[in-house]
C-alpha positions in Angstrom: -5.0 -4.4 -13.4 -2.7 -2.6 -11.0 -1.4 -0.3 -14.0 -5.4 1.4 -13.3 -4.5 2.1 -9.7 -4.0 5.6 -8.2 -0.6 6.5 -6.4 -2.8 6.6 -3.3 -4.3 3.7 -3.9 -1.1 1.9 -4.3 0.0 3.5 -1.0 -3.0 2.4 0.7 -2.4 -1.3 -0.3 1.4 -1.1 0.7 0.6 -0.4 4.1 -2.7 -2.4 4.7 -0.4 -5.1 3.8 2.3 -4.3 5.6 -0.1 -4.5 8.6 0.0 -7.2 10.4 -3.8 -7.3 11.2 -5.2 -6.9 7.6 -6.0 -9.9 5.6 -5.8 -10.3 1.5 -9.2 -11.0 1.7 -10.1 -7.7 2.8 -7.1 -5.9 0.5 -9.6 -7.9 -2.4 -12.9 -6.9 -1.0 -11.4 -3.1 -0.4 -9.1 -2.2 -3.8 -10.7 -5.6 -5.6 -6.9 -6.9 -5.6 -6.6 -10.9 -5.0 -3.4 -12.0 -3.3 -1.3 -12.2 -5.6 -1.4 -8.8 -8.0 -0.9 -7.5 -4.0 2.4 -9.8 -3.7 3.2 -7.8 -7.8 2.7 -4.8 -6.0 4.6 -5.0 -3.7 7.5 -6.6 -5.6 7.3 -3.7 -7.9 7.3 -1.3 -5.6 9.1 -2.3 -2.6 13.0 -2.0 -2.2 14.4 -5.7 -3.0 15.4 -6.6 0.8 11.9 -4.7 1.7 10.4 -7.2 -0.4 12.1 -10.0 0.7 11.6 -9.4 4.5 7.4 -8.4 3.7 7.3 -11.9 2.0 8.8 -13.7 5.1 6.6 -12.3 7.9 3.2 -12.6 5.6 4.5 -15.9 4.3 1.5 -18.9 5.9 0.9 -17.0 8.3 -2.8 -16.7 9.8 -3.5 -13.2 10.0 -3.5 -12.6 6.8 -5.1 -15.2 5.4 -9.3 -15.5 6.8 -9.4 -19.6 5.7 -6.6 -20.0 8.0 -7.4 -18.1 10.9 
């Protein structure tokens, strides 16, 4: 699914995923990309250490999951 995204879409998704105020649900609504696919995209596009830091930051964060808010 992520192969069909343009480079500009990938960049926007990465920026939204980094943003603390944007939930995975809103990314899915905008790009039709579920949380698992966003994580795969981030893993593939970011440097390993950047990905690790991002995952540590967003894991369990209420703002990233509308269901937890």
